[in-house]
C-alpha angles and dihedrals in degrees: 000000000000092000092052092053091048090050092048094053089044090057092046092048092048090047091051091046093050091046097046119017098028090052085059096057096043113142111215090342090304114126127180118250104239092174090060090048086053093048093049092046095050091046090051097044101037106021141251099308095051091044090052094049093044090050092047097053092040089052091045091056091052090047093052096049106026110009125109095194112044113234097018098108090038092059094044095050089041093057089043092054094042097050093045087055089069089076091057098100097031103053133042112246096220093066111093099205096071095055092045090053094045092046089053093049095044090045090054089049091047095051094044091051091051092049094046096049104034103031111020095049088053090055100259104139103178098115094147092051089048089047100054098034102043114005102050095041092047090050092053093045091049094047091050088052090047088062090057103036101038094073086055092053091045090053092049092048095051098036103044107016099044099116104112101018097113093058094047094052092062113101089216100060109075121206 
């Protein structure tokens, strides 16, 4: 129960930081996606189910405050957290290279889904313009922020959400 409360407040704090502070440090109207970093981090550190729920509630907050279609961002963040949870048993969560690579892949997936479902379906066909003006700079900016923020999420996970970690690390206990 303690880990769910800590995760809830981490989602709220990440959403508030993304909505306020990160908007102030935008470079050319490109902001890093802190909620995506959180979804990838929780999926990598805690597994598919935790990544899925983190992504769902993160996306639900974005949908409530900024979304035009309800459930769109919840679905995208949910998939990002779930698919990054596949690396839970394969990679160690204290290595920074895996979260950076997963964040880059999931940010590309996120931006292509946003382009496909919000621009392409309305007849805006400038994929390459959207790619080199928005997607690629946002990927670099988000990966750069991952190098800074991931250690904080790692500390929160191991300090405050460490209740059942010993059982989950066993190769004999299947999730």
